[in-house]
Structure formats: C-alpha cells, structure tokens
N, C-alpha and C positions, 0 to 999 in steps of 0.2 A: 864535548867536541874537542878533538885533538888539536893542539897548536904548539908552536915553538919547539920545545925540547925533545924528549925521549923517542919512543917508537912511533913512527908515522903510519897513518892509515894508508894501505895500498890503494892505488886507483888504476883501473884498466884504461890507459890512454888510447889503446888501439880501438876501443869501441866508441870513443868520444868523436863527435862530428864537429869539425871546425866550421863555424858559421860567420855570417857577416859582421857580428859584433864581438867576436872572440878577443880581438886585440884593441878594443875601444879604450879600456882603462889602462892596460899595460901594452905599450907599443911592440910591434913585431921585432924591431931591432934589439930591444932590451931582452925580449924572450929568447931570441937566437943566441945572444951573447952569454946569457946565464943558464941556458937549457932549462927553461921553465915553460909551463903552458897554463894560462888561466882557463879553468874548466867550469866555473859557475859561481853563484853567490847565494848565501843563506843569511837573510837579515842583513846585518852590518858586516858580515864576514865574507871575504873574498877567498874562494877556493882555488888554490894554485898547485899544480903537479910539479914536483922538483925531481930532477935526475939525481942531484946530489943532496942527500938528506941533511947535511950539516951546514947548508948555506943560510945561516941565520942573518948574516949581514944583508943578503939580497932581499929577504923577507922584510927587514927594516926599511930598505930603500923603497920597496913596493908600498909599504904603509905610508911613507912620506909622500910618494907620488900621488896616491889615490885617496889618502885620508881614511882608509878602511883597514880594519884588522885582517891579518892574513892567516888562513888555515893552510898549513903545508901538508900536501899529500905526496906519497911516494909513487913515481911513475918510472917505467923502463926508459932508459936513455934513448934506445933505438926508436921506440915508439914516439917519443917527444920530438926527436930530430925529424922523423917522417912527417909528423903533423905540421911542424914549422915549415918544412919544405913544400908540402902539398898546398899550403894555404893560398899561394899566389895564383894558382889556376882556378879562377872562379867558375862556378857552374854556368855553362852556356845554355841558353834556351833558344831553340830553333823555331822559326816562324814559317819557313818555306812550304812545308807540307800542308799546314792548315790554311795558308793563303791560297794555295793551288786548289784545295778542296772547296773553298768558298767561291773561287772563280768558276769552277765546274758547276757548282750548285746554281749560280746565277745564270750561267749559259743555258742550263737545262730548263730553268723556270725563271722568267723575267719578273715575276711578281715578288712581293715581300716574303721574307722568311716567315714560316708559319710559327704560331705560338708554341706548338709542341717541340719545335727545334730549339726553343729557348729554355726548355725544361728538361730535355733528355740529357742527363749528366754525362753519359758515356760517349755518345756518338756524334752529336752535333758539332760541326767545326766552329761555329760562333762561340760555343761554350769553351771549347779548347783555346780559342783565340783570347777570350777575356781572361782566362786563367793564366795563360802564358805571358800576357802583357804584365800582369801583376807579379808573377814569379820572377820574370826577367828584371823588372824594376827593382824588386827586393834584392836580388843577387848583385845588382849594379850599385847598390848603396844610394838609391834614389829617395828623395824626400817627398816629391810630388809627381804624380802622373797627369799629364794634360792630354785630353782627347779632344781635338779641335776639328770641326767640320768646315772644310773649304768648299769652293764652288764645284770642283770636279773630283775631289778626293777628301779623305779623312786622314789627319796627321796625328801621330802619337809622339809626344815629346816627354822626356824625363828631366826633372830638375835635380842635378847632382852638384853638391858643394855650392849651391846658390845660383848656378847657371843652367839654363835649359839647353838640351841637345836633342836633335831629331832622331827618333829610333825607327819609325815605321810609317809608310804611306800605303793607304788602302783605297780601293774604289769607293766613290761616294755612296754607292748602293749599300755598302756594309754598315754605314753610319747608324741607321735606324735600329737595326738588329743588335748591334754592339751596345748601344746606349740602353736599349730595352733589357738586354741581358744583365747589364750592370745594375739597372733599377730593380730587377727581380732579386738580385743578390742582396740588395739592402732594403727590400720591402717597400719600395716607392711605387707610386701610381704610374704605370707605363702608358696609360691613356692620356695623362696630363702632360702636354708638351708646350704649353704656353706660359707656364709659371716656373720659376726656380724651385728646386726641391733639395732638401738636405737629408742625408741618411748615413748609415754605417754598415760596412761589410765586415763580418767576422770570417776571415778567410780560411780559418781552420776547417770550417764546415764544407769547403769546396775543393780542397786539394788533399792529396795523399802523401805529400812530401814533408809533412810535419812542420810546415811554415806557419808559425803561430803569430800572425799579425792581424791588426784591424786596420780598416781604411775609412777615413772620414771623407764622405762623398758629397760633392756639390754639383748639381746640374743647373744649366742656365740656357734659356732660348736665345740663340744667336741668329745672324742673318741667313746662314746656310744650314740651319738645323740646331740640334741641342749639343752644347759643349759640356764636357765632364772634367772636373778636377778632383783627384783623389790624393789625400794626404796619408802617407804610410805611417802608422803608429805601431812600432815594433814592441810586442809584449815581452820578448826575451831581452829587450834592452832596458836595463834599469836606469834610474836617474844617476847622473854623474855626481861625484862629490864636488863641493864648491871649488877646491884648489884646481880641479881639472877643467874649469870653464874659461880660463884665460885671464882671471883677475890678476893684476899686479900685486905684489906683496902688500903694498901700502893700501890699495883699494880693498883687498881681501880682509885685512885687519879692521878697516873702518866699517865694511859691510857686515862682518860678523858681530861687531859691537852693536850695530843698528838692529839686527834681527833678534838680539837678546834683550831689547828694551821691553819693559813690562806692558807698555801701551803706546799708541801712536799709529801713524799711517806710513807705510813703505810702498812706494809706487815704482813700477818698472815701465819704461816707455820705449817705443821703437815701432817700426813697421811690422807687418805680418812676416813671419819667418826670420825674426832677428834673435831668436833664442830666449824670449821672455819666459815662456812656459817652463822650459828646462831649468832656468835659474830659480824660478818660484818653487818648483818641485825640490830642487837641491837644497834650497834654504829651509823649506818645511821639513825635509828629511833630517837636516842637521839639528833642528830645534825640537824634533819630535821625541819627547821622553814620556815616561809613564805618569809624570806628575802634571802634565798639561793636557787640556782638551782642545783639539783642533777640528774645525769644521771648514769644508771647502764648498763653494758654489761654482760649478764649471759648465761650460757649454762649448764642446763636449768634454767629458772626462777622458783625457788623453792617456794617462797612465794610472793604474790602480796602486795606491800607496798603502802598505801594511800599517795597521794601527791608526789610520786616519779616516774620519767619516766624511765621505764625499757625496755631493748632491748634484744630479744631472738636471739642467734647466729644461723646461718644456713650455715655450712661449705660447703654444697653441692652447694650453689649458690655464694660462695665467701664471705659471711658475717662472718668474723672471728673477734677475739678480736682486732687485729691490725687495721682492717678496721673500726670497731666500734669506736675505740679510735681516729682515724683520723677524723671521722665524728663529734665526740663529741667536739673536739677542735675548730670546726667551729660553735658550738652551744652555746657558751658563758656559760659553766657551772662553778659553784664554786667547786663542789665536783664530782669526777668521781669514780665509783666502777667498777673494772674489775674482772670478776669471777676468772680468773687464768692467771698468766704469764707463758706461755708454751714455748715460743721461743724467739730468739734474737730480731726479729722485734717488737714483743709486748713489750719486756723489754725496748728497745730503746725509743719507743714512750712514754711509761709509765714514764720513767725517764725525758724525755724532758717536758712532761706535768707537772710533779712535780716541775720542775725548772722554769716553766713559769707562776706561779701564781695559780696553781690548787692543791687542796688536792686530792691525788690519793690513793685509798685503794684497795688492791688486795691480792691474796693468791699465795703461792709458795710451792712446795713440797721439804722441807728439814727436817732434823731430829731435829735440834735445832736452836735457834735464831742466834748465831754467824756464823754458817756455811752458812747462807743465803748470806752473803757477798761473800763468795767463789763461791756460785752458780751463782750469778749475774756476777761475773768476768768470770766464765766459759762460760756464754752466750755472752761474748764479750763486756760487759759494762766497760768502763774505771773506775778505782778506784776513781779518783777525781769526776766523775759524781755521783758515788754511795754515797760518803761521803757528797756531796753537796745537794743531794735530800732526803736522808733517814732521816725520823723523828723517827720511831721506828719499831722494829720487835717483833711480839708476837708469840712465839711458844706455841702450846697447845696440850693437850691430854684430853681424858675423862676417869675418874676413877669411878668405881662402888661405890655407897654410901652404907655403912653398914646399915642394917635395924635398925631403932631406937627402935623398939619394943623388938626384941630378942637379940640385941647385948650384948656381955659379956665383962665386965670391968676387966682389969688385969694390973699388974705392970710388964713391960718388964725387963728382966735381960740378962746378957751375951752379945751375939752378937747383939741382938735387941736393948739393951740399948746403946751399943757403936755406933751403926749405927745412932740412933737418936741424940746422943751427937755430933757426927762428922758433921751431916747434919745441925742441927739448934741450937746446944749447949743447948739442953733441954732434960730432961727425966722425966717421971711421969706416971700417970695412963692413959692408952689408951684403945681402944676397939678392940675386934676381933669378927668375925662373928660366930653366933651360928652354930654348926655342923649340927643340924637338921632343923634350920630355924623355921618359923611360917607361919600361914595362910596369914599374911599381905605381906610377901615377897615371897609367893609361895614356901616355904621351901628351899630357896636358901641362906638365910642369908644376901642378898643384895637387895636393892630396889632403882632404879633410878641411875643417874650418876651426877658427879660434875666435873667441869673443873679444870685443873691445868695449870698454865701459867708461861712462862719464858719471861719476858718483857725487851728487850734491847732497851734503849733510847740512842741517840747520845750525846756525850760530846766532848770537845776539844781534850782530849787525844785519844778518840776512832777515831775521824776524822783523826787525825794525823797518827794513826796506819793503818787505811784503806788506806790512801794515800801512805803509805810506803809498802803496800801490805803485811802486817803482817800475820802470820799464824793464823788459826782459834783458836788455843789454847791460843794465846796471846790476841786476841780480847775478848775471853771469860774471861780471867783473868782481863782485864781492865774493862769489863762490871760488873763483880762481885765486883770489888773494888768500882765501882760507885753505888752499891746498887742492882744489878740484882740478883734475886733469881732464881736458876736453876730449871728445871722441877723436878728434884729429891728432891731438898729442898722444893719446893712448895707442892709436894705430901706428904712429911713428916709433913708439917704444917697442911695439911688437916687431917692427922692422929692425930696430937696433938689436933685439934679442935673437934675430935670425929666424923668427917664426913665419914671417911673410915678406913681401916685397914692397918697394916704394910705389910701384905702379898700382898694386892692389890697394894700398893704403889710400892713395889719391882717388882711386875709382870708387871706394866704399863710402868715404865721408869727405865733404868739402873742407878746404882750408879755413881756419878761423878768420873772421873779418878783421880782427885786430892785427893778426899777423900779415894779412894781405895789405892793410893800410900802411904798416911799417915798411913793408917791402917796396911799396909805391913811392914812399917818401925818400927812400934811399936812391 
C-alpha cells in the first residue's frame, strides 16, 4: 500500500461521492485550508486525496488528529476544490408529492390501506413515504427517528445533536399503514399491536441510492396507536479513534493505561445516547492486536468490527448476557465486552471473569462514576469483590459543539465568571452560540457533539473506602483528591477550550454539590 514518500497512487476524485460522514474525522475547514479530501478507510489506514503530493507535514497533522496512519493519494486540485465546495448543499428529500398521493388515496377509499399496498415496492405511496423519511433523516445527520401517534395526526421528529426537531405532520389515518410498512421492513408481526416489538431494518435492501445503513427499530403501544423509534446505525461510519472522542489529554492518558491492564473490570456509565457504545468500540479497536482474543456480547451488534468475534443476544431463546459470559469463559478469551450489566447474575459472572485473568469491559446505567459502586452493591455484589475487580469507571455525556463559523467571543462576568472560577479555577474569554446561527450549522448555533468524561480510577484509599462501604459522596471526594475531574468540571474545560458554551455545559450536567455549597457560604 503506498504511503508517505515517492510516487503516489492516483485517485479519481470526480467519481467520489461526498456523503454524510466524509468530514467526520478530518473537519471541512482543515480540508479546505490544505486542499485534501478524505475518501475512505482500509483497516487502520485513512485514505486521503492530496492536491499537493509533497504535503508530508499535513499527513503528519492528520495522523496526530485522528490517531490513524495516512495513505496519501493524488487527486486533481480542481476536483478536490469542487467536492469541498459542493459538500454544504445537502441532498434534499421532498415529501409533498407522496403526502398528496396519500391524501387522494384516503379520499377515494376511506378504509384501511390494503396489504398489497405495503408490499408493492414501486408504486405504493406509503412505501415511498417510509423510504423518504429514512433517507431524509440520514442526510440530515439524525441519530434517531421518532414516529409518534397523536389524537388527530401522526408526528415525525428527528433527533439531531441530541435535540429533537419536528419534521412532518400527517393525518392520523396514515399511522397504521406507516407502522405496518416499517414492521414489514424489519420482519415483525404486523398483527401484534398490543405488545412492544424490536427489530432491525437493513435499508440497503429497500433503496436504490446506495445508502448503506441499518436501523434499530423499537415499537410500543401508546394511547393513540403504535409509536416507533428507529436508531440509525451508519455502516459507512467507522469507529472514531480515542483522541477524537473529546477526552482531555490527562483523561486520555489515564484511560489508555486502564484498557491495557491484563485483567480487571472497566465500566462505562451514562444514559441512553451518551456515547458509551462508541467509546467501547474505540477502546476495543485500539487494543485489538493479533496476539489477543476478543469476544463481545451485544444487544444489538451496532457496528461490525474486523478481527473481533461478536455475539448477538436472543433473549427469546435464552441467549442472554449471562449465558454468553459463561460460554466466553470456556473460549479462552483475553478481553470480553458485555453490552450491558442489567442484573445480579450478569454482574456476578462479570466480576468473577475480571478476577480470573480477563479484562472485562461493559456498561451500566448510573448518573456518575462514584455511584456505580453503590449500584453494584445494590445488585448484590460484595464490596470486597468490587474493590478487587474494578480498574476504572468512566461516566460520560455528549454536549453540543458550538459552531466554529458563527460563534461569538465574550468575557464572562458575575455568576458566569464565579461558576468557572469555582469549577476549574480559571476565567477568560469564552464563546457563546450566535442567536441566528449560519448556513453551516443550519441556523442553530451548534454543529456536532463532543464527549465529556468523569474518569474514576482505583487507588489504595478508594479500595479501602469501598471495602468499608463508604457513602457515594465520600468516594467522590477521594476520587477528586486523586485527580478525577467531575462531569461538570470537564464540561467547563470544554467551554474554556472553545468547543462548547457555558449555557450548554449547565444544561447538560448539574453543578457539583460541593461547589454549590461553597457558593452559598460566600
């Protein structure tokens, strides 16, 4: 594979189609400044088309930014400029014609849409509607599609950068047919409307635009009909390298040290949609070498990782996390990833695996890192088992990035200045979102998200406190004394670095109780 020096392999940039994730690892501004275009990935190598074949310094910068080795390809400067220019006009998906067709169909026949209308791929407007909703959501950079039945209409909402926004309102009559079509796409029982169902849509089978995504589908019976939520899993989107996830330099160094331990338990905690899965995948990718055996138990498998053996859970036939863990212990793995610790049985086996020479990585639903210990205790795990097995706990959230193009610099004063001083002992120029935004951020003032992390690593004092069944507040105090930055402090660091705003930091995580108390005393 060509890299670095001599003759570079030519690449036909004109035929490359810029898509939603082209500038995920190398941002558009950097590409425009250096006349480069990311065009793909092969294993650990990032493929980048260069207009200037002698830009070795730029290749080194990309490697530092992404943590991946760069393969330089030679592209025509005019083609690269054209692709960088065209990117901003995202593909628009129109709904007007298909909504009109549906209206006409209901006026002609007031009864339900027939089953054959849900199967006829070419003509039925309900099929076109389902496809267009998914296509439009994908092009808009949506993470979840919400289809919600209300009393007199059905509402389609997209979650973009953590916030939902309304996209479409349709007559209530459409609801049953739209949900039935989505169920057909993921092989669910369309006759069962009283129970929740889970499925998966492989969208490549239903569109001709080469959109290679899967959707994790969940249906639920609600008061005005069935609601559907679809999580978009982009198969063209590879896992991000750890440095791109928002870790501070200090946290990144500590976390990398933890994932290279020979055995023990590493837990990630946070609510749904806080980036836990992406961090787990990035960590696994970093330590995936030919001399270690990695097994994962997931529900569902979100991204397929090369060189790693992944197992899909099937609770209906008794294949649970606990069953998978037991099987893995007989398969001689070095590293085990368990999607989630949900019950006492899984927790017990996970702790035993961590104590018997395996590195176990998993997730747990708690608000912050110190309260994870209390959660495990509630599950019936003995404190001495927790302290012996735990390597680190990483609590995380996702915070919206302020738009680099239209952000507004200012000097905080009053309460804002005090809040920053108490959190990180610093105050100075920071940024706020532009009220009107710009075309780059779709007039919102924010574009993309960045992770904030609370990394608790074990120490002798912490182990002693866990064994004595100390309160969560005491564990937090000890961890902070050992160098842990809380979620609130890490969010303020992101504000200091110009990545987000103070308003976003306060909205994402609450201020630490200790800092609130000190403020009240003043």
